[in-house]
C-alpha positions in Angstrom: -14.3 -29.2 15.2 -11.2 -27.2 16.1 -11.4 -23.5 16.8 -9.4 -22.6 13.7 -11.8 -24.5 11.5 -14.7 -22.7 13.1 -13.2 -19.4 12.0 -13.0 -20.4 8.3 -16.6 -19.4 7.2 -16.0 -15.9 8.6 -12.5 -15.7 7.2 -13.7 -16.8 3.7 -16.6 -14.2 3.8 -14.3 -11.3 4.9 -11.6 -12.2 2.4 -14.1 -12.3 -0.5 -15.4 -8.9 0.6 -11.9 -7.6 0.9 -11.0 -8.7 -2.6 -14.1 -7.0 -4.0 -12.9 -3.8 -2.3 -9.3 -4.1 -3.5 -10.4 -4.8 -7.1 -11.9 -1.3 -7.2 -8.7 0.6 -6.2 -7.9 2.9 -9.1 -4.2 2.8 -10.0 -4.2 6.5 -10.9 -5.3 7.2 -7.3 -2.6 5.3 -5.4 -1.0 8.5 -4.2 -4.4 10.1 -3.2 -5.2 10.6 0.5 -8.1 12.4 2.1 -6.0 14.2 4.7 -2.4 15.1 5.4 -2.3 12.6 8.3 -3.9 9.8 6.2 -2.2 7.0 4.4 -2.2 7.3 0.6 -4.7 5.0 -1.1 -2.1 2.6 -2.5 -0.3 2.3 0.9 -3.6 1.6 2.6 -4.7 -1.0 0.0 -1.2 -2.6 0.2 -1.5 -2.8 4.0 -4.9 -4.5 3.6 -3.5 -7.0 1.1 -0.7 -8.1 3.4 -2.7 -8.5 6.6 -4.0 -12.1 5.7 -0.3 -13.1 5.6 -0.1 -12.4 9.3 -2.3 -15.4 10.1 0.3 -18.1 9.5 3.0 -15.8 10.8 1.1 -15.4 14.1 0.3 -19.1 14.5 3.9 -20.2 13.6 5.7 -17.8 16.1 5.3 -16.7 19.7 6.2 -13.1 19.0 7.2 -10.5 16.5 9.5 -7.5 17.0 8.7 -4.6 14.6 12.0 -2.9 15.5 14.4 -5.6 16.6 17.3 -4.4 18.8 20.9 -4.9 17.5 20.5 -3.3 14.1 18.5 -6.1 12.5 16.0 -5.1 9.8 12.5 -4.6 11.2 9.2 -4.9 9.5 9.2 -3.7 5.9 5.6 -3.1 4.6 4.7 -4.0 1.1 3.9 -1.2 -1.3 2.1 -2.3 -4.4 2.7 -0.2 -7.5 -0.3 -1.6 -9.5 -3.7 -3.1 -8.9 -2.4 -6.4 -10.4 0.4 -6.5 -7.9 -1.9 -5.6 -5.1 -4.4 -8.4 -5.9 -1.6 -10.9 -6.6 -0.2 -10.3 -3.1 -3.6 -10.6 -1.5 -4.4 -13.8 -3.4 -1.0 -15.3 -2.5 -1.7 -14.7 1.2 -5.1 -16.3 1.4 -4.3 -20.0 0.8 -1.5 -20.1 3.5 -3.7 -18.2 6.0 -6.6 -20.6 5.3 -4.4 -23.7 5.7 -2.9 -22.4 8.9 -6.4 -21.8 10.4 -7.7 -25.1 9.3 -4.7 -27.0 10.7 -4.0 -25.3 13.9 -4.5 -27.3 17.1 -6.7 -25.7 19.8 -3.8 -25.8 22.3 -1.6 -23.8 20.0 -4.3 -21.2 19.1 -4.7 -20.5 22.8 -0.9 -19.9 23.4 0.3 -16.4 24.1 1.7 -14.2 21.3 3.5 -10.9 21.8 4.1 -7.9 19.7 7.5 -6.3 20.5 9.2 -3.1 19.6 12.9 -2.8 20.3 12.7 -5.9 22.5 9.9 -4.5 24.7 6.4 -6.0 24.8 3.8 -3.8 23.3 1.1 -6.3 24.0 0.7 -10.0 24.7 -2.5 -12.1 24.3 -3.6 -15.5 23.2 -3.1 -16.2 19.5 -6.9 -16.6 19.0 -7.3 -13.0 20.3 -4.6 -11.8 17.9 -6.4 -13.5 15.0 -9.7 -11.9 15.9 -8.5 -8.4 16.9 -5.1 -7.6 15.4 -5.8 -9.4 12.2 -9.5 -9.8 11.3 -10.9 -6.7 13.0 -7.8 -4.7 11.9 -8.4 -5.7 8.3 -12.1 -4.9 8.5 -11.3 -1.5 10.0 -8.9 -0.6 7.2 -11.2 -2.0 4.5 -13.9 0.4 5.8 -11.4 3.3 5.5 -10.7 2.2 1.9 -14.4 2.3 1.3 -14.4 5.9 2.3 -11.5 6.6 0.0 -13.4 5.0 -2.9 -16.5 7.0 -2.1 -14.6 10.3 -2.0 -13.1 9.5 -5.4 -16.5 8.6 -7.0 -15.5 4.9 -7.3 -18.5 2.6 -6.7 -18.3 1.0 -3.2 -19.0 -2.7 -3.3 -21.9 -4.3 -1.3 -20.3 -6.1 1.6 -22.9 -6.9 4.3 -25.9 -6.0 2.2 -26.6 -3.4 -0.6 -24.4 -0.4 -0.9 -25.5 3.0 -2.4 -23.8 1.8 -5.6 -25.0 -1.8 -5.7 -28.6 -2.7 -4.9 
């Protein structure tokens, strides 16, 4: 079994948990944020919804420049304006990510990938490490933040790895 295929059960589990969390984001709270330095809830949820799209992007390329030199347009984050749009974006990203993981050859998943800013390397690591840290762990981190946002707004937090205070 290829490395990418071995990641699929964890990917499927985390994506199901992520969707359960995104389903609870109240549209009327998209602008809410717990602190001046925090992202608004809608922006945070949009960021979470777009992260699975990074899987095929990472596997298909050797680098990404967030701020390309020469006046090219850099990364433009998605910003959903409704829960429906948020879930549609998330659901659109999952099949392509899953197919990319299932089909990637071990040699390719071990090749280096670099994040650049203005043509300068921010970091470089094997694609497998990017998938685990910069994508999966990153998504889980922000999903946990979103769980706190939900709690602070009295929105029931879904059970993810066992019961939550709201779901036994």
